C-alpha positions in Angstrom: -0.1 -18.4 13.2 1.8 -17.7 10.0 3.5 -14.9 8.1 2.1 -13.8 4.8 4.3 -13.4 1.8 2.1 -12.3 -1.2 2.3 -10.1 -4.2 1.0 -6.6 -3.6 -2.2 -6.0 -5.5 -2.9 -9.7 -5.9 -5.9 -11.6 -4.6 -4.2 -12.8 -1.4 -3.0 -9.3 -0.5 -6.4 -7.6 -1.0 -9.4 -9.9 -0.7 -8.6 -13.2 1.1 -9.4 -13.1 4.8 -6.8 -14.8 7.1 -8.7 -13.8 10.3 -6.7 -14.6 13.4 -4.1 -16.8 11.5 -1.5 -14.2 10.5 1.3 -13.3 12.9 2.9 -10.9 10.4 3.0 -9.3 7.0 6.1 -8.3 5.1 5.7 -5.5 2.6 8.7 -5.1 0.3 8.5 -1.8 -1.7 5.9 0.9 -1.8 4.0 -0.7 -4.7 4.1 2.2 -7.2 1.9 1.5 -10.2 3.7 1.3 -13.5 4.1 4.4 -15.6 1.3 4.4 -18.2 0.0 7.2 -20.5 -3.3 7.4 -18.6 -1.4 7.8 -15.3 0.8 10.4 -16.7 -2.2 12.3 -18.0 -3.8 12.1 -14.5 -0.6 13.4 -12.9 -0.5 16.3 -15.4 -4.1 17.1 -14.9 -3.8 17.5 -11.1 -0.5 19.2 -11.4 -2.0 21.8 -13.7 -4.8 22.4 -11.2 -2.1 23.2 -8.5 -2.3 19.9 -6.7 0.3 17.2 -6.2 -0.2 15.2 -9.4 2.4 12.7 -8.3 0.6 11.9 -5.1 -2.7 11.4 -6.9 -1.4 9.4 -9.8 1.2 7.3 -8.0 1.6 7.6 -4.3 -2.1 7.2 -3.3 -2.7 4.1 -5.4 0.5 2.6 -4.0 -0.3 3.3 -0.4 -3.9 1.9 -0.9 -2.2 -1.4 -1.9 0.0 -1.3 1.2 -2.9 -0.6 3.5 -5.0 -3.3 1.9 -2.1 -5.7 2.5 -1.7 -4.6 6.1 -5.5 -5.1 6.5 -5.0 -8.8 6.0 -3.2 -8.8 9.4 -5.5 -6.6 11.4 -9.2 -7.6 10.9 -10.7 -7.0 14.3 -9.9 -4.5 17.1 -8.2 -7.2 19.2 -6.0 -8.5 16.4 -2.2 -8.1 16.9 0.7 -8.8 14.6 3.9 -7.4 13.0 3.8 -5.3 9.9 7.3 -5.0 8.4 7.7 -2.2 5.8 10.9 -2.8 3.8 11.7 0.3 1.8 13.3 3.6 2.9 10.6 5.5 1.1 8.1 4.6 3.9 10.0 7.1 6.1 9.5 9.9 3.6 6.6 12.2 4.5 5.1 11.7 1.0 4.4 8.1 2.0 4.2 8.1 5.8 1.3 10.7 5.8 -0.9 7.8 4.7 -0.5 6.0 8.0 
């Protein structure tokens, strides 16, 4: 078994299958996407509709990356391993609600 240290959003974090070979995954940071004009427009659109634009434009995409990375560890119902989330923001309800 090994521990995976990969870049969030990269090919090893999202599409390579390490079935049964990973003992743990370390996730440093929540993986927020960079601020871009399109993302700001998306945030504004949802906020003007009374929804949480920040969640739609930034938090959801970030947590999808985190969950994709965690998915490298747990591929089958019997798989076990350690997922280490290194960022205080994971305790915040805005992020923890995705788990």
